C-alpha positions, 0 to 999 in steps of 0.5 A: 871826651863826650859823645853826643848825637848831633843832627847834620845836614845830609849834604854836609855828611856826604861831602865830609865822607868824600873828603874824609876818604880822600884824606884817610880820615873818618867822617867824624874826624873830618867834621872835627877838622872843619870845626877846628879850622872854623873856630881858629878862623873866626878867632883870627879873621885877619889870618889867611887859611894857608897860614892857619894850616901851616901853623897847625902842621908846625904844631903837629911836627913840634908835638911829634918831636920833628922840629929842631931849634932855630939859632939866630946868628 
């Protein structure tokens, strides 16, 4: 992973710091999260945010081995 300095608006940094603290993330991880969500939403403008959020949760659960296969009867 590449480390690079980026200048961000101070008010964005302040909001990210507050939200990061509430969600037990670091400020950089919060900004990465927002960037990831933004990229997904731009690539899929017809999908609602809640759908994208649940898809990311499901992907994390799958990667953690917490999902069971669904069998159609």
